[in-house]
C-alpha positions in Angstrom: 16.1 18.4 -10.0 14.9 16.0 -12.6 12.0 13.7 -11.8 11.8 10.5 -13.7 8.4 9.0 -14.5 7.8 5.3 -13.9 5.0 2.9 -14.0 6.7 -0.3 -12.7 4.4 -3.4 -12.5 5.8 -4.2 -9.1 4.9 -2.3 -5.9 7.6 -0.4 -4.2 6.2 -1.6 -0.8 3.8 -4.5 -0.3 2.5 -5.7 3.1 -0.1 -8.4 3.6 -2.3 -8.4 6.7 -4.6 -11.2 8.0 -7.4 -11.2 10.5 -9.4 -14.4 10.7 -10.1 -15.4 7.1 -9.8 -11.8 5.8 -6.7 -10.8 3.9 -5.7 -7.2 2.8 -2.7 -6.0 0.9 -1.2 -2.5 1.6 0.9 -1.2 -1.3 2.8 1.8 -2.5 3.1 2.0 -6.3 4.8 4.4 -8.5 2.5 6.2 -11.0 4.4 8.5 -13.2 5.9 11.2 -11.0 3.4 10.4 -8.1 2.9 7.5 -5.7 -0.3 5.6 -5.1 -1.1 4.1 -1.7 -3.5 1.2 -2.3 -5.3 -1.1 0.1 -7.0 -4.0 -1.6 -8.6 -7.4 -1.0 -6.7 -9.8 -3.2 -9.2 -12.7 -3.1 -12.0 -10.5 -4.5 -9.6 -8.3 -6.6 -11.3 -5.3 -5.0 -9.8 -1.9 -4.0 -10.7 -0.9 -0.5 -8.8 2.4 -0.5 -6.6 4.3 -2.9 -4.9 7.7 -2.7 -2.3 9.4 -5.0 0.5 11.3 -3.2 2.8 13.9 -4.7 5.9 12.6 -2.9 7.4 9.3 -1.9 7.8 10.3 1.7 4.2 11.2 2.2 3.1 7.9 0.5 5.4 5.9 2.8 4.1 7.7 5.9 0.5 7.1 4.9 1.2 3.4 4.2 2.9 3.1 7.7 -0.1 4.8 9.4 -2.6 2.6 7.6 -0.7 -0.6 8.5 -0.3 0.5 12.1 -3.9 1.3 12.5 -5.0 -2.0 11.2 -2.5 -3.8 13.4 -3.9 -1.9 16.4 -7.3 -3.3 15.4 -6.1 -6.9 15.6 -4.7 -7.5 12.1 -1.5 -9.5 11.8 1.3 -8.9 9.3 1.9 -12.2 7.4 4.2 -11.0 4.6 6.0 -7.9 3.5 8.6 -6.8 0.9 
């Protein structure tokens, strides 16, 4: 199996959550042959959490778990793509 490397400037998955006046983005980005799961605060341009995953499935599962956990704590999804 051939694995193509990619560093696209656009996230593969991008969710935005809101609680009060706080906003966080939850992204999955392609980094070469790996995938980065990134939680950041866009207004402060600050990373809150970042992890590189070997496969796309594990990155998507981690992203889903993070979003679900934050939604369980009262955060609301306001945008996704």
